[in-house]
C-alpha positions as CSV (number, residue, x, y, z in Angstrom):
1,Q,0.1,-0.4,-0.2
2,V,1.5,2.9,-1.0
3,Q,1.9,5.9,2.0
4,L,2.3,9.8,1.7
5,V,3.3,12.3,4.0
6,E,3.7,15.6,3.1
7,S,5.3,18.8,5.4
8,G,7.0,22.2,4.3
9,G,3.8,23.3,4.8
10,G,3.9,27.2,6.4
11,L,3.1,31.0,6.1
12,V,4.9,33.0,3.7
13,E,5.1,37.2,2.7
14,T,3.4,37.8,-0.8
15,G,6.9,37.1,-3.3
16,G,8.3,34.3,-0.8
17,S,9.4,31.0,-1.1
18,L,9.0,27.9,0.3
19,K,9.4,23.7,-0.3
20,L,6.8,21.3,0.7
21,S,8.7,17.8,0.7
22,C,6.7,14.0,0.0
23,A,8.2,11.3,0.9
24,G,6.8,8.2,-0.4
25,S,6.5,4.4,0.5
26,G,4.9,0.8,-0.6
27,F,5.0,0.9,-4.4
28,D,5.4,-1.5,-6.2
29,N,8.8,-1.3,-8.1
30,T,7.0,-3.5,-10.9
31,E,5.0,0.0,-11.8
32,D,5.4,3.4,-12.8
33,Y,3.9,5.3,-11.1
34,V,3.2,9.4,-11.1
35,I,3.8,11.6,-8.4
36,G,1.3,14.7,-8.3
37,W,0.7,18.0,-6.1
38,F,-2.4,19.5,-5.8
39,R,-3.7,22.9,-4.5
40,Q,-7.3,23.1,-3.1
41,A,-8.1,26.9,-2.8
42,P,-10.3,28.1,0.5
43,G,-14.1,27.6,-1.1
44,K,-12.7,25.4,-4.4
45,G,-11.7,21.7,-5.6
46,R,-8.8,20.6,-6.0
47,K,-6.8,20.9,-8.6
48,G,-3.1,19.4,-10.2
49,I,-0.4,21.7,-10.7
50,S,2.6,19.5,-10.8
51,S,3.3,16.2,-11.3
52,I,6.8,13.7,-11.7
53,T,6.5,9.9,-13.2
54,R,9.0,8.1,-10.2
55,K,10.8,5.8,-12.7
56,E,12.3,8.6,-15.8
57,G,11.3,11.6,-13.6
58,R,9.7,13.2,-16.6
59,I,7.5,16.0,-15.7
60,F,4.5,18.3,-16.3
61,Y,3.5,21.9,-14.9
62,H,0.2,23.3,-15.0
63,E,0.1,26.8,-16.9
64,S,-0.1,29.1,-13.4
65,V,2.7,27.4,-11.6
66,K,5.0,27.1,-14.7
67,G,8.4,29.6,-14.4
68,R,7.3,29.5,-10.9
69,F,7.9,26.5,-9.1
70,T,9.7,23.1,-10.1
71,I,9.2,19.7,-9.1
72,S,12.2,17.4,-8.6
73,R,12.8,14.1,-7.3
74,D,14.8,12.5,-4.5
75,A,14.7,8.4,-6.7
76,T,17.1,6.9,-3.8
77,K,14.4,7.9,-1.1
78,D,11.4,8.6,-2.8
79,L,11.1,12.1,-1.7
80,V,9.6,14.4,-4.0
81,F,10.0,18.1,-4.0
82,L,8.3,21.5,-4.7
83,Q,10.0,24.9,-5.1
84,M,7.6,27.3,-4.6
85,D,9.0,31.3,-5.8
86,S,7.2,34.4,-5.7
87,L,4.4,32.9,-4.4
88,T,1.0,34.7,-4.5
89,P,-2.0,34.8,-1.9
90,E,-3.6,32.8,-4.7
91,D,-1.0,30.4,-4.3
92,T,-2.1,30.3,-1.1
93,G,-4.7,26.4,0.1
94,I,-4.1,23.6,1.2
95,Y,-1.3,20.9,-0.9
96,Y,-1.6,17.9,-1.7
97,C,0.4,15.0,-2.7
98,A,-0.4,11.8,-4.6
99,S,0.0,9.1,-7.0
100,G,-1.6,7.0,-9.7
101,F,-0.1,4.6,-12.2
102,L,1.5,5.9,-14.9
103,T,-0.9,6.9,-18.0
104,I,-1.3,9.7,-20.0
105,R,-3.8,11.4,-18.4
106,S,-2.6,10.8,-14.6
107,F,0.6,12.9,-16.2
108,S,-0.7,15.2,-16.8
109,L,-2.8,15.7,-13.8
110,R,-6.7,15.9,-15.6
111,R,-8.4,14.3,-13.5
112,E,-8.3,13.1,-9.6
113,T,-9.4,9.9,-9.5
114,D,-7.0,8.7,-11.5
115,F,-4.9,8.7,-8.1
116,A,-5.5,6.2,-5.6
117,Y,-3.4,7.6,-3.2
118,W,-3.1,10.8,-1.4
119,G,-1.0,12.4,1.5
120,Q,-2.8,14.2,4.0
121,G,-2.8,17.5,2.6
122,I,-0.6,20.1,4.1
123,Q,-1.2,24.2,4.6
124,V,0.3,27.2,2.4
125,T,-0.3,30.6,3.1
126,V,0.2,33.1,1.4
127,S,-0.2,37.1,2.9
128,S,-0.5,40.1,0.4
């Protein structure tokens, strides 16, 4: 059973930076997975913002975070990071790390239902 634990959230001022981490365990090494970051803004649904494939490290970004956020991984430790720079209040929300089997659709974060495994979520607040 895949388990995911996020860390690194908090409060930051506009223009600041935060780095989130997602520690994964329980992966089946005969399969390939995608690990994605989703954001849930206050009063809204979850939106996929970036993903990385577990085996090859291929990367996807939603348009809203391109050039500001950087996803990376430490494959030896099953850690995935999300470096968030130039933060704005619109980036405020609960950030979730999620994982599912790799498909074209899951890689591009089109549907939450492609992700069977979720972390507990972590709060990121950007003050104006």
